[in-house]
C-alpha positions as YAML, in Angstrom:
chain: A
units: angstrom
residues:
- id: 1
  name: MET
  ca: [-0.89, -4.20, -49.62]
- id: 2
  name: GLN
  ca: [-3.96, -6.48, -50.14]
- id: 3
  name: LEU
  ca: [-7.27, -5.84, -48.67]
- id: 4
  name: PRO
  ca: [-10.27, -8.38, -48.50]
- id: 5
  name: GLN
  ca: [-13.19, -7.79, -51.10]
- id: 6
  name: TYR
  ca: [-16.56, -8.60, -50.33]
- id: 7
  name: ASP
  ca: [-19.92, -8.65, -52.27]
- id: 8
  name: LEU
  ca: [-23.10, -6.83, -51.27]
- id: 9
  name: ASN
  ca: [-23.95, -9.76, -48.87]
- id: 10
  name: ALA
  ca: [-20.71, -9.50, -46.95]
- id: 11
  name: SER
  ca: [-19.30, -12.47, -48.43]
- id: 12
  name: GLU
  ca: [-15.49, -12.41, -49.15]
- id: 13
  name: THR
  ca: [-14.91, -12.67, -52.82]
- id: 14
  name: GLY
  ca: [-11.06, -12.29, -52.96]
- id: 15
  name: THR
  ca: [-8.52, -9.47, -52.19]
- id: 16
  name: LEU
  ca: [-7.74, -6.03, -53.88]
- id: 17
  name: GLU
  ca: [-4.37, -4.64, -54.35]
- id: 18
  name: VAL
  ca: [-4.25, -1.09, -52.67]
- id: 19
  name: SER
  ca: [-1.53, 1.53, -52.14]
- id: 20
  name: ASP
  ca: [0.65, 0.88, -48.97]
- id: 21
  name: VAL
  ca: [1.31, 4.66, -48.94]
- id: 22
  name: VAL
  ca: [-2.67, 5.49, -48.38]
- id: 23
  name: PHE
  ca: [-3.94, 2.47, -46.71]
- id: 24
  name: GLY
  ca: [-0.75, 1.59, -44.70]
- id: 25
  name: ALA
  ca: [0.32, 4.76, -43.22]
- id: 26
  name: PRO
  ca: [1.47, 5.00, -39.77]
- id: 27
  name: GLU
  ca: [-0.77, 6.20, -36.88]
- id: 28
  name: ASN
  ca: [-0.57, 10.02, -36.29]
- id: 29
  name: ALA
  ca: [-3.01, 11.04, -33.51]
- id: 30
  name: GLU
  ca: [-1.78, 14.50, -33.28]
- id: 31
  name: LEU
  ca: [-2.02, 15.20, -37.03]
- id: 32
  name: LEU
  ca: [-5.57, 13.80, -37.11]
- id: 33
  name: HIS
  ca: [-6.42, 16.02, -34.14]
- id: 34
  name: GLN
  ca: [-4.87, 19.15, -35.99]
- id: 35
  name: ALA
  ca: [-6.94, 18.28, -39.14]
- id: 36
  name: LEU
  ca: [-9.99, 17.92, -37.21]
- id: 37
  name: VAL
  ca: [-9.74, 21.32, -35.56]
- id: 38
  name: TYR
  ca: [-8.72, 22.83, -39.05]
- id: 39
  name: HIS
  ca: [-11.94, 21.40, -40.67]
- id: 40
  name: ARG
  ca: [-14.25, 22.13, -37.63]
- id: 41
  name: ALA
  ca: [-13.03, 25.69, -37.41]
- id: 42
  name: ASN
  ca: [-13.55, 26.37, -41.16]
- id: 43
  name: GLN
  ca: [-17.06, 25.37, -40.99]
- id: 44
  name: ARG
  ca: [-17.82, 27.85, -38.26]
- id: 45
  name: ARG
  ca: [-19.76, 30.95, -39.64]
- id: 46
  name: GLY
  ca: [-18.35, 33.35, -36.98]
- id: 47
  name: SER
  ca: [-21.79, 35.48, -37.17]
- id: 48
  name: SER
  ca: [-22.41, 35.77, -33.29]
- id: 49
  name: SER
  ca: [-22.78, 39.45, -32.33]
- id: 50
  name: THR
  ca: [-23.92, 41.59, -29.48]
- id: 51
  name: LEU
  ca: [-24.41, 45.16, -28.92]
- id: 52
  name: THR
  ca: [-21.93, 47.23, -27.11]
- id: 53
  name: ARG
  ca: [-23.26, 50.23, -24.87]
- id: 54
  name: GLY
  ca: [-22.28, 52.53, -27.76]
- id: 55
  name: GLN
  ca: [-24.75, 50.52, -30.13]
- id: 56
  name: VAL
  ca: [-27.56, 50.17, -27.93]
- id: 57
  name: SER
  ca: [-30.32, 52.54, -28.75]
- id: 58
  name: GLY
  ca: [-31.85, 54.68, -25.87]
- id: 59
  name: THR
  ca: [-31.37, 58.00, -24.23]
- id: 60
  name: GLY
  ca: [-28.01, 59.31, -23.40]
- id: 61
  name: ARG
  ca: [-29.52, 61.27, -20.38]
- id: 62
  name: LYS
  ca: [-28.08, 60.85, -16.92]
- id: 63
  name: PRO
  ca: [-30.54, 58.58, -15.02]
- id: 64
  name: PHE
  ca: [-30.73, 60.58, -12.00]
- id: 65
  name: SER
  ca: [-28.77, 63.27, -9.91]
- id: 66
  name: GLN
  ca: [-25.15, 62.55, -8.92]
- id: 67
  name: LYS
  ca: [-25.96, 63.39, -5.30]
- id: 68
  name: GLY
  ca: [-28.67, 63.51, -2.91]
- id: 69
  name: THR
  ca: [-30.43, 60.20, -3.83]
- id: 70
  name: GLY
  ca: [-28.72, 57.74, -1.54]
- id: 71
  name: ARG
  ca: [-27.96, 55.58, -4.49]
- id: 72
  name: ALA
  ca: [-24.97, 54.69, -6.21]
- id: 73
  name: ARG
  ca: [-23.86, 57.35, -9.05]
- id: 74
  name: GLN
  ca: [-25.00, 56.28, -12.52]
- id: 75
  name: GLY
  ca: [-23.96, 57.87, -15.99]
- id: 76
  name: SER
  ca: [-26.13, 55.94, -18.34]
- id: 77
  name: TRP
  ca: [-28.74, 53.57, -18.64]
- id: 78
  name: LYS
  ca: [-26.67, 51.80, -21.37]
- id: 79
  name: SER
  ca: [-24.18, 50.41, -18.86]
- id: 80
  name: PRO
  ca: [-23.76, 46.58, -19.08]
- id: 81
  name: HIS
  ca: [-24.85, 46.14, -15.59]
- id: 82
  name: HIS
  ca: [-28.31, 47.77, -16.36]
- id: 83
  name: ARG
  ca: [-31.16, 45.50, -17.93]
- id: 84
  name: GLY
  ca: [-31.39, 46.35, -21.54]
- id: 85
  name: GLY
  ca: [-27.79, 47.90, -21.69]
- id: 86
  name: GLY
  ca: [-24.84, 46.77, -23.73]
- id: 87
  name: VAL
  ca: [-22.85, 43.73, -23.33]
- id: 88
  name: ALA
  ca: [-19.37, 44.09, -22.02]
- id: 89
  name: PHE
  ca: [-16.75, 41.98, -24.18]
- id: 90
  name: GLY
  ca: [-19.24, 40.21, -26.04]
- id: 91
  name: PRO
  ca: [-18.99, 38.25, -29.28]
- id: 92
  name: SER
  ca: [-18.57, 40.16, -32.71]
- id: 93
  name: PRO
  ca: [-18.66, 38.75, -36.16]
- id: 94
  name: ARG
  ca: [-15.25, 37.42, -37.08]
- id: 95
  name: SER
  ca: [-13.71, 34.71, -39.29]
- id: 96
  name: HIS
  ca: [-12.53, 31.57, -37.67]
- id: 97
  name: ARG
  ca: [-10.65, 30.00, -40.55]
- id: 98
  name: GLN
  ca: [-7.37, 28.38, -40.09]
- id: 99
  name: ARG
  ca: [-4.74, 27.37, -42.30]
- id: 100
  name: MET
  ca: [-3.01, 24.02, -42.80]
- id: 101
  name: PRO
  ca: [-0.31, 22.97, -45.22]
- id: 102
  name: LYS
  ca: [-1.54, 20.94, -48.21]
- id: 103
  name: ARG
  ca: [0.98, 18.10, -47.59]
- id: 104
  name: MET
  ca: [-0.29, 17.82, -43.80]
- id: 105
  name: ARG
  ca: [-3.95, 17.57, -45.08]
- id: 106
  name: ARG
  ca: [-3.20, 14.90, -47.38]
- id: 107
  name: GLN
  ca: [-1.21, 12.93, -44.98]
- id: 108
  name: ALA
  ca: [-4.07, 13.30, -42.40]
- id: 109
  name: ILE
  ca: [-6.24, 11.64, -45.04]
- id: 110
  name: ARG
  ca: [-3.88, 8.89, -45.41]
- id: 111
  name: ALA
  ca: [-3.58, 8.38, -41.72]
- id: 112
  name: ALA
  ca: [-7.39, 8.14, -41.29]
- id: 113
  name: LEU
  ca: [-7.81, 5.74, -44.17]
- id: 114
  name: SER
  ca: [-4.84, 3.56, -42.66]
- id: 115
  name: GLY
  ca: [-6.55, 3.54, -39.23]
- id: 116
  name: LYS
  ca: [-10.00, 2.37, -40.53]
- id: 117
  name: ALA
  ca: [-8.20, -0.40, -42.37]
- id: 118
  name: SER
  ca: [-6.23, -1.48, -39.47]
- id: 119
  name: ALA
  ca: [-9.13, -1.34, -37.08]
- id: 120
  name: GLU
  ca: [-10.97, -3.60, -39.73]
- id: 121
  name: ARG
  ca: [-13.65, -0.88, -40.15]
- id: 122
  name: LEU
  ca: [-12.94, -0.47, -43.83]
- id: 123
  name: PHE
  ca: [-14.69, -2.70, -46.12]
- id: 124
  name: VAL
  ca: [-14.13, -2.96, -49.82]
- id: 125
  name: VAL
  ca: [-17.35, -3.81, -51.45]
- id: 126
  name: GLU
  ca: [-17.73, -5.19, -55.11]
- id: 127
  name: GLY
  ca: [-20.80, -3.93, -56.71]
- id: 128
  name: LEU
  ca: [-21.55, -0.91, -54.53]
- id: 129
  name: ASP
  ca: [-21.39, 1.51, -57.36]
- id: 130
  name: GLU
  ca: [-24.03, -0.46, -59.08]
- id: 131
  name: ILE
  ca: [-26.33, -0.94, -56.04]
- id: 132
  name: GLU
  ca: [-29.87, -0.51, -56.70]
- id: 133
  name: LYS
  ca: [-31.48, 2.94, -56.11]
- id: 134
  name: LYS
  ca: [-33.53, 1.90, -53.10]
- id: 135
  name: THR
  ca: [-33.02, 2.57, -49.48]
- id: 136
  name: ARG
  ca: [-33.92, -0.99, -48.78]
- id: 137
  name: ALA
  ca: [-30.93, -2.22, -50.70]
- id: 138
  name: MET
  ca: [-28.40, -0.07, -48.92]
- id: 139
  name: ALA
  ca: [-29.80, -0.75, -45.56]
- id: 140
  name: GLU
  ca: [-29.61, -4.56, -46.25]
- id: 141
  name: THR
  ca: [-25.87, -4.03, -47.40]
- id: 142
  name: LEU
  ca: [-25.27, -2.44, -44.08]
- id: 143
  name: ALA
  ca: [-26.99, -4.82, -42.14]
- id: 144
  name: ALA
  ca: [-24.92, -7.67, -43.75]
- id: 145
  name: PHE
  ca: [-21.59, -6.09, -42.60]
- id: 146
  name: GLY
  ca: [-22.96, -5.67, -39.07]
- id: 147
  name: VAL
  ca: [-23.13, -1.81, -39.27]
- id: 148
  name: THR
  ca: [-25.39, -0.47, -36.72]
- id: 149
  name: GLY
  ca: [-23.80, 3.04, -36.10]
- id: 150
  name: SER
  ca: [-22.74, 5.44, -38.53]
- id: 151
  name: ALA
  ca: [-21.32, 4.62, -42.04]
- id: 152
  name: LEU
  ca: [-19.41, 6.39, -44.70]
- id: 153
  name: VAL
  ca: [-19.99, 5.06, -48.19]
- id: 154
  name: VAL
  ca: [-17.30, 6.10, -50.63]
- id: 155
  name: THR
  ca: [-18.09, 5.64, -54.45]
- id: 156
  name: GLY
  ca: [-16.54, 5.98, -57.77]
- id: 157
  name: ALA
  ca: [-17.37, 8.87, -60.20]
- id: 158
  name: GLU
  ca: [-20.44, 7.06, -61.62]
- id: 159
  name: SER
  ca: [-22.42, 5.65, -58.70]
- id: 160
  name: GLN
  ca: [-25.94, 5.10, -57.59]
- id: 161
  name: ALA
  ca: [-25.21, 4.65, -53.92]
- id: 162
  name: GLY
  ca: [-25.72, 8.08, -52.97]
- id: 163
  name: LEU
  ca: [-29.43, 7.74, -53.90]
- id: 164
  name: ALA
  ca: [-29.71, 4.61, -52.04]
- id: 165
  name: ALA
  ca: [-28.06, 6.15, -48.86]
- id: 166
  name: ARG
  ca: [-29.52, 9.40, -48.86]
- id: 167
  name: ASN
  ca: [-32.55, 8.52, -46.55]
- id: 168
  name: ILE
  ca: [-30.65, 6.36, -43.95]
- id: 169
  name: ASN
  ca: [-29.95, 8.32, -40.99]
- id: 170
  name: ARG
  ca: [-26.08, 8.79, -39.86]
- id: 171
  name: VAL
  ca: [-25.05, 7.32, -43.35]
- id: 172
  name: LYS
  ca: [-23.41, 9.59, -45.93]
- id: 173
  name: ALA
  ca: [-22.13, 8.84, -49.44]
- id: 174
  name: ILE
  ca: [-19.23, 10.75, -50.96]
- id: 175
  name: ARG
  ca: [-17.01, 10.33, -53.97]
- id: 176
  name: ALA
  ca: [-13.33, 9.25, -53.41]
- id: 177
  name: ASP
  ca: [-12.05, 12.46, -54.92]
- id: 178
  name: LEU
  ca: [-13.97, 14.37, -52.15]
- id: 179
  name: LEU
  ca: [-12.63, 12.36, -49.13]
- id: 180
  name: ASN
  ca: [-11.67, 14.45, -46.18]
- id: 181
  name: THR
  ca: [-10.33, 13.66, -42.63]
- id: 182
  name: LEU
  ca: [-13.48, 15.09, -40.80]
- id: 183
  name: ASP
  ca: [-15.95, 12.42, -42.57]
- id: 184
  name: LEU
  ca: [-13.35, 9.68, -42.17]
- id: 185
  name: LEU
  ca: [-13.24, 10.38, -38.42]
- id: 186
  name: ARG
  ca: [-16.92, 11.09, -37.82]
- id: 187
  name: TYR
  ca: [-18.35, 8.00, -39.27]
- id: 188
  name: ASP
  ca: [-17.42, 4.65, -37.68]
- id: 189
  name: ALA
  ca: [-17.40, 2.26, -40.60]
- id: 190
  name: VAL
  ca: [-16.27, 2.90, -44.19]
- id: 191
  name: LEU
  ca: [-17.68, 1.03, -47.15]
- id: 192
  name: ILE
  ca: [-15.49, 1.64, -50.29]
- id: 193
  name: SER
  ca: [-16.04, 0.36, -53.81]
- id: 194
  name: PRO
  ca: [-13.01, -1.23, -55.52]
- id: 195
  name: GLU
  ca: [-13.04, 1.78, -58.10]
- id: 196
  name: ALA
  ca: [-13.00, 4.28, -55.42]
- id: 197
  name: ALA
  ca: [-10.17, 2.38, -53.52]
- id: 198
  name: ARG
  ca: [-8.00, 2.60, -56.76]
- id: 199
  name: ARG
  ca: [-9.13, 6.11, -57.22]
- id: 200
  name: ALA
  ca: [-8.17, 7.12, -53.75]
- id: 201
  name: GLY
  ca: [-4.61, 5.50, -54.21]
- id: 202
  name: GLU
  ca: [-4.15, 7.47, -57.34]
- id: 203
  name: ILE
  ca: [-4.94, 10.91, -55.82]
- id: 204
  name: TRP
  ca: [-3.44, 10.45, -52.24]
- id: 205
  name: SER
  ca: [-0.28, 8.32, -53.01]
- id: 206
  name: ASP
  ca: [1.56, 11.18, -54.45]
- id: 207
  name: THR
  ca: [3.92, 12.57, -51.47]
- id: 208
  name: ARG
  ca: [6.30, 14.59, -53.75]
- id: 209
  name: ARG
  ca: [6.61, 18.15, -52.96]
- id: 210
  name: VAL
  ca: [5.89, 20.13, -56.11]
- id: 211
  name: ARG
  ca: [6.71, 23.67, -56.28]
- id: 212
  name: LYS
  ca: [4.67, 26.15, -58.33]
- id: 213
  name: ALA
  ca: [7.74, 27.04, -60.61]
- id: 214
  name: GLU
  ca: [8.10, 23.40, -61.27]
- id: 215
  name: ALA
  ca: [4.42, 22.61, -61.84]
- id: 216
  name: ALA
  ca: [4.14, 25.55, -64.31]
...
């Protein structure tokens, strides 16, 4: 398929031939949601922790006599209903990691890139990898494309765009081989260099199922 190609001033300069498999994949909202949950869950640290009544420091003496006080019987000040006592059913450190098959993760990236392309929120920008290493240069390019919200800048292996975008809020620069579904869904517009588009096509267009024995 053909994608329009622009210069840094958002003037159309021609078209770029890209992979139909990567940039023309069908919509799959369920798969994108599953990939989003997978990435977000694997970012959780799982370090929340509370003390149970057995872990709270304090005396083990009975607060007061069982009978004769007119009050409800109590066995310990460490009970959850006492101030400073333990927490009942509180969180404890654990792993939130989830698993997702590699083929599904790759297909989710294709669906996310294709969704940006069909919504006309993916711009192939010629000269993006050679942009001046200044915040002003990247800000002017984003303004030329009418990007007022968040933007993901996808670059080739050797690029200066990361230095130009690092001081702009809600703008992230990433290499094509590090693309992931979370970033593609999180950012509104995607600016990608021709080299990065070709690299993404090389990486994500292979849909074959390669077994370990065959790969070896």
